[in-house]
DRENFISE-397350 format. One record per residue (C-alpha): y, x, z; residue in one letter. Coordinates in steps of 0.2 Angstrom, whole numbers, padded with zeros to 4 digits, always signed. Each point is the difference from the previous one (the first is absolute). Example, Ala and Ser with C-alpha at 12.3 -4.5 7.8 and 13.67 -1.06 7.14 Angstrom:
<recs>
-0022+0062+0039A+0017+0006-0003S
</recs>
This chain:
<recs>
-0263+0091+0075M+0017+0004-0007T+0014+0006+0011R+0017-0007-0002R+0014+0012+0002V+0013-0008+0011P+0016-0004-0009R+0016+0008+0007R+0013-0012+0003R+0017+0003-0007R+0015+0000+0012S+0010-0016-0003P+0016+0010+0002Y-0004+0010-0016G-0002-0016-0010V+0016-0008+0007W+0010+0017-0004A-0006-0001-0018L+0005-0018-0001R+0017+0004+0007A+0003+0015-0011A-0004-0011-0015G+0012-0014+0005L+0014+0013+0002L-0004+0007-0017I+0001-0017-0008V+0016-0004+0010L+0008+0017-0006A-0005-0004-0018V+0008-0018+0001G+0016+0007+0007I+0001+0013-0013A-0003-0013-0014L+0013-0011+0007G+0013+0014+0001Q-0004+0005-0018A+0002-0018-0007L+0016-0002+0010D+0008+0016-0006D-0003-0005-0018S+0009-0016+0001S+0018-0001-0006P+0014-0001+0012Q+0007-0017+0002S+0016-0008+0007G+0017+0008+0003T+0007+0015+0008N+0011-0004+0015T+0013+0012+0008S+0010-0004+0015I+0015+0010+0004R+0015-0002+0012T+0017+0004-0008L+0012+0008+0012V+0012-0006+0007P-0006-0017-0005A-0008-0011+0013R-0012-0008-0011E-0017+0006-0007T-0002-0002-0019V-0017-0002-0007T-0002+0004-0019V-0016-0005-0009T-0004+0008-0017V-0016-0005-0010P-0011+0015-0004T-0003+0003-0018P
</recs>
């Protein structure tokens, strides 16, 4: 007769901790990739400055396209 060695059960918390760590790593890599792609895109639109002239009672908005 052969004796079976009883298997030691793993804690379910360890498995879930590894899964959570893996998901956090994937999330961090995704955010870093998105930031890198966004930083490499050219600026678009215009540059708007709002200044109030003194003693004028109105606000003047000047919009200049960026080169």
